[in-house]
C-alpha positions, 0 to 999 in steps of 0.5 A: 499499500502506498504510504500516502494511502496509509496516511489518508486512511489512518487520518480518516480513522482518527477523524472518525474517533474524534467525531464519535468522541465529540458526539458522545460528549455532547449527546449528539447520537448522529455525530457519534454514529457518523464517527463510527461509520467513518472508522468502519469505512477506513478500516475496510479500506485499510483491509482492502489495501492489505489484501492487495499488498499480500497479492503483490508479494 
């Protein structure tokens, strides 16, 4: 996986964690759910890139 992709996916995951935390702290369930969704999307992208890397080796 390209280094810039790794950084982008990790940044998206961290953004999701922040959204989830802020949503939880403020009682905003919508924001909290958006954060969880961002994290899930990021994790799927990271897993897909790992599979691609495995086939390249």
